[in-house]
N, C-alpha and C positions, 0 to 999 in steps of 0.2 A: 639975405644969404648968410650961410654959416661956413666959415673956413677954418680948417684945422691944419696946423703945421707942426710936424714932428721934428725933433732934433735930438742929438746926443748919441746916435748910433756910432758904431765903429768896430774896430778889431781889438779884442782882449784875449788874454790867456785864461785857460780854465782856472777857476777859483777866484778870478778877478771880479770887479764890480763895474757897473755902468748905470748911469741915470738918464732915462729918456724924458723928454719934455714935450708936451703938446699944448701949443698956444691956440686958443680959440678966439675968433673975432666974428663980427657980424651979429645977425639976429635970426632967430627961427620963427619970427612972427609971420603968421600966414602959412606956415609949413604944415604938411600933414603929419610931421613928427613932433611929438612933445618931448623936449629934451629934459629928462629927469635923471639921466645917468650917463657916465662916460666910462670908457674902458679901453683896454689894449688887447688887440688881436695880434697873432703872429702867423706867418705862413712860410714854413720851410720849403726849399725847392722841391717841386713835384708833389707837394702835399696840400691838404685842405687848410683853409684859414680857420684858426681856432682861437677861442677867447682865452686870454691869459689872466686878466684881472679886470675888475669892474668896481666902480664906486658910484653910489647914488647921491642924489641931491641932499639927502639926510646924513650922509657920511658913512653909510654901511658899505662894507667891502666884501668882495668874494674873489677867490683865486682858484685857478686850476690846480688839481692835485699835484701835478708835475712841478709846480713852482711854489707851492705853499711852504712858507717858512724861509724862502729865499728871496722872493720878490715882495715889494711893498708899493701899493698904489696910494697916492695922496693928491690933494688939490690945493691950490692957492687961489681963493676966490678974488682977491684983489688984483691978481695978474691974469685971471681967467685962464689958468694953466693947470693941467693935470700932469703928474709925474709918475714914472715907474722906476723905482729903485731896484736894481737887479744885483744881487749878491751871490757869491758862490756859483758863478756861472759855469755851465757845462757845455761841451760841444753840441749837445742836442738842443741847446737854446738858440743855436744859429738859425736865423730866419729874418724875414722882413717884418718889422713891427709896425702896426697900424693903429692910430688913434681913432676912436669911434665915439660918437655922441648919439644917443637914442633915447627912446622912452623907457625901455626896460630890457634887461638881459635875462628875462625869464626863459626866453627861447634863443639861446646864444648862437645856434646854427643858422638862424634867420639873419642874414647879413643886411640889416636895414640901417636907417639913419644916415648920418653924415660921416665922411671918412677923410682922413689925412692921406698924404701921398705915400707914406711909409718911409721907414728908415732902416737901413741894413745893420744887423748885429751879427758879428761873426766871432765865434769863440773857438780858439785853437786849443788842441789837446796838449 
């Protein structure tokens, strides 16, 4: 079993910063999913879940246009943890943020893989 636990969400003022953490445990052995990448999705109230940032096993990163230049995804292999550093936060960044582990983010609208429980991020104006 693979378990992902997010932390670091909270309430911040516009222009502020926040760092989310996603700690992974367990194993994907025998799973139909090949874990080659991890990423962060977010889901604002009443909206679709969307991919914010992703990082592959090789270290390649990708970001949604809306967060490019403001968010940074990284990982710590020793701690089996992926991070999302969020700077210059805007009210439109308000959402529940979910950690995701999967084979590929080639088709980000396909909500596959393993998921964390989500952490709330609220940005006040």
